[in-house]
N, C-alpha and C positions, 0 to 999 in steps of 0.2 A: 608489562611490557608493554612500547611502542611498536607493531608492529611495523615491520619494512614497508611500505607503500607506495614505492616508485612505481605507478600503473600508466598505462599506457592506454585509453581507452575508443576503441572504436563503434560508433554504433549507426545505426538506419533511422534516422530521427525523421516522424513521421508528418509527413509535412500540415499543417493544422487544416489547409482545405483538404486534402485525400479523407477520401469514406471510400467503402469498400461493401461489398452486398449488397445490405439493402437501405444504405447509406447514401448508395448512387457514388458514379464521378471515377476516372482511373486515372490521373493524374498520378507520374510514377513520383518516390519517396523521393525526399531532400534530401542528399546523402549530409553527414555533419562528423567530423570530426570531435572527439569528447577526452579529455586531459583531463586525468585525478593529482595531482600532483603532490609535494613531500618527499624529502629528502628520498632520496631512491640509494637505499642500501643493500637492494637488491636488482637482477635485472629486466628491465619492464617487461610487463604482460599486455599483450595486446587480445581486448576482451570486448565480444561484439557482446554489444547493445539490446537494443529495443527486435523479437522476433517480428512479423510477421503472425498478425492474430489473425487467427480464421474468421471467416465472414461471422458479421453476425445473424443473419438471417440464414435458419436452418431452411436445408434439401426438404423438400415431403418426403413423409412418412408411412406408414401403413393409415398410420389415425389421419393422413388425406388431406382435406384441404383445410379443416378448421387450425390442423396442427400448425400451417404454412402459414393461412392469416394470425394464430396469434404471435407465429415469428416474428411477423414482419411487425407489427405491432409495439409488439416490445423495444424490435433496432427502430422504429422511429421514436418511441416516447424515448429510446437514451440517445439519440440524436438532440434533441429536445431538451433534455433537462445538460447535456453538456452545452450548449450552448445560454443557459443561461447563465453557467457559473463559468463560463471561457476568462468572461472578460473581467471580471472580480477575482477572477484568479493569480490576473495581467503575468502571466510564467508561472508562478510560482512552481516547485516541488509540491507532490502527494507521497507523505512516505502511510502505507496502512501496517497497522500494528495489530496481535493478536495473538493466541495460543496458535501455538503448531498445529495443523491439521484443520486451522482457519478458515482457508481457501483464497489465502493473501496472491499469491500466483496468478489466478487465477480469476480473482477480479481485475489484478492490477494491470494485467496483460489487455481487457478488456477495454478499463479507465483509459488508460493509452492509446489506444488504437481513436478512440469517438473522439478524447481530447486533441491530438497530432500530440501527445504527447513521444517518448523513449521509455521502456521497461526496464531497471533493472532489477539484477535479485540482491541483496548484499550476501546473502550466505554462500551465494554460487560469485560474487566479486571475493570473499573471502578464499575463498577455496584458489581460484584462478591467481591470486597475490600471494600464497603460501607454495603455492605448488601440489597440494594434494587432492584426488578426486571426491572429495567427500567432511563434510560437517564430524562425523565420526571419528575419520582416522585422524584427522587435526588433534580430537579428543583426546586420541588413544595414543597415538605418537610426543603431542606437546601436552597440554592441558585445558580446562576449559579459560582459564585464570589468560591462556596463549590468546584463543578462539577469540574472548572478551577485545582485547587486548587491538588485534588486526579489525573486528567489526568497529571500535569504534574508529578507527585510522579509515577505514574507510567511508564510511556518515558523512565525516569532519569533508574529506573530499567532494563526496559527492555534495552538502549544503552548498557549495561554493558554485553548483548550477543552478540554472531552470532548464524550466517544461521536462519535469520526468517523474516517474512514477515510480516508488522505490516500494515493493514488497520486504521488510524488515524479516529479522532471527524473531522467534518467540521471546528470546531470552534481551534482546535487544532496548527493550524498555527499564532494564534495571539498574541501569548506570548513569545516574542524573546528567553525566557531558553530552548525550546521545542526546539527551532530552532538550537541549540546547542548540545542540547541531537543527533535529530535525523540528523546531519552532520556527526555526525561517523558513519553513513550507505548511504546508497543512499537513496537520495530525488527525487518524480516521484509525478506529479502534472496529475490528469484526468482531461483535460478540458473539456468539458460540456456544448455546450448554454442552458441557461435560463431557453428558453421555452420546449426546452426537459427533463431537468430535473422537472421545475412546470408540468407539463402533467404526468410527473411519479407520482410525491409524490401526484398529485389531482388523480390518480385511488387508489394509495393506500392509503391512509388519511396521516392524517399528528397529528393522536394521541400522533404517541412516537419520536414524532418532536419538542419537546415544543418553539425554536422559531417559529415556524411557527405555532402552537396551535391556530388560531384565528378562532371566530365565525364570518363566510363569506356564501353569500349563493351564492356565487359562489367559488369554493375552485379551482381552476388555477390563478384565477389573484388574489386570495390572495398569493397565493401561490407566483409567479411570482415578485408580488408586492417587499414583501419581502427576497425574494434572489435576486431579484435586489439590492435591500440596501445593504445589507450581503455580494455583491460580490461587490459593491464599498469599502468597508470599510475592505476588506481581502486581496484586487487588488496587493497590495503590498508585503503582509506578501507573497501569495502565488509564486511570484515571485520569491519568495529563493531558490523554487526549483531546483536540482539540474538536473530535465528533467521534460520537457513538453511535454507532450502528447493530442493534440484537436483532437477531435472526427470526427471533423465539417469537419477539412482536414484529413483526415483520411475515412469518408463516402465519401468526395467527388475523394480522389484518388479510388475508390474503385466501384467508378460509383453509389452510391447510391443516393437517392435523399432524407434521411433523418437518424439520428444517430442509431436512433431505429431498422436501418437494419443490424449495425453491430453485429456481435456475440461477447462474453464474449473474447473466444478465440483469435479472430480479431485483441483486443484492448490489451489482454495479450501479442500477436505477436509485434507490435507497438512497447507496452517496453519495452523489449528484444532491438530491431531493436534501440533505441534511447538511450537505457543503453549502445550499444555497443560501438557504436557511439560516446557519449561523453567519454569511455576507453579509444577508440582509436585515439581523441582528445586530451586528455588528455597527452598520449606517446607520441604524435606529438611535441605538447608544449614543453615537457620536452623537450624530444630530440633537440629541436631548442635553448631550453638556456641552457644544456649543451655544446653547440655549443657553444655557446656568454663565457661564463665559460673559454673554453679551451683557447677563443683567449687572455684574460687576464688574468689568473693564470696556474701556473705550472700545468701540468698532474695530478700528483699526490695529487692536492692541489682543493678537489669540494666538498667543506662542503653542499650539498645538495643532493651527488649521493645518500644518504642512508638517507633521512632523507628527503623527499620530497613528498608535501603530497597529498590526491587524491582529493580535491576539493579547 
C-alpha cells in the first residue's frame, strides 16, 4: 500500500561555505525549509533534518600530539576530496546503501557536513511519518510490506530535492522503484565484511533490527547466519549502486588487519575519492562518444551534447 506521506520537513541546511573544527570558519548555517509532498492522508509531521555534526578534528588525547596531527591531516584530506567532487555533483543527492550496521548514518553525517548538504535517515523519516518510535514496532504492528511502502514514499519525495545525503535502510535496495528514485542522484554502497557486521550487531543487540531479532544463545552466530542470507538475497540489488566502497580493501590499503580499525573519516574520504573517479570516467567516456559522433555526423549535429545522462 502507498504510505500516507504528507510530510513537512524543516532542516538546517549547512551552507556550502561553512566549515568547522579543522575545516575553519564560523559562518552561521543557512536555514531552509524542505517540504516532502504527496497527498496528505495523515497530519503533516515536522521533521528536523541535518543535525550539526561533531567537528572532524578530534581533541588531543592521551596519545599526544601524534593523534591530533593525524586528525588534522584526515580533516584536510576530507576537505580537499570534497572540493574535488562538489562541482561534478552539482547539487545531486547522495544515497548511501548497504547492509544494516554498515555505518551509513555515521558516514552520511560526515559527508553532509563537508559538502554543505543536509542529512536525512530514511528509516527515521518513515518512523515519524507513521508516528511510531522504531522500525521494529512498525514491523510488529503493521507489517514489513507496510514499512516498505512507506519507505518508497519517503524516497520518492526526497528524490525531488537537491543537496541531500540520505542514509537508506538496509532493505531499501530490494524494490526496483526505489532505484528509480535513487538514480536521480549518486548511489554509494558501503560494503562491509559480514563477520564485522555480525560482531557490531551482536555487541549492540538486535532489538532495533526486526529482521535479526531472534532468540539465540549466541547473538553473533544468529546475526551472521541471518546477514549471510540477506546478503545472498540482496547481492544483485546492491550491485546497482553507482559506487562500491569495500571496507576490506580500504583496510588492506591502509595496512590494517581489521576493518574496525578504520575511522568514519577514512571511509568518507574513500567515498569521495571513488565518486570523483566515477565522474572522471563519465567525462572521459563522454568525450570518446562525442568523438565518434564527430566522425559520423556534421559538427553542428550532436543530439546528446546537451542532454547526456549522468549514469
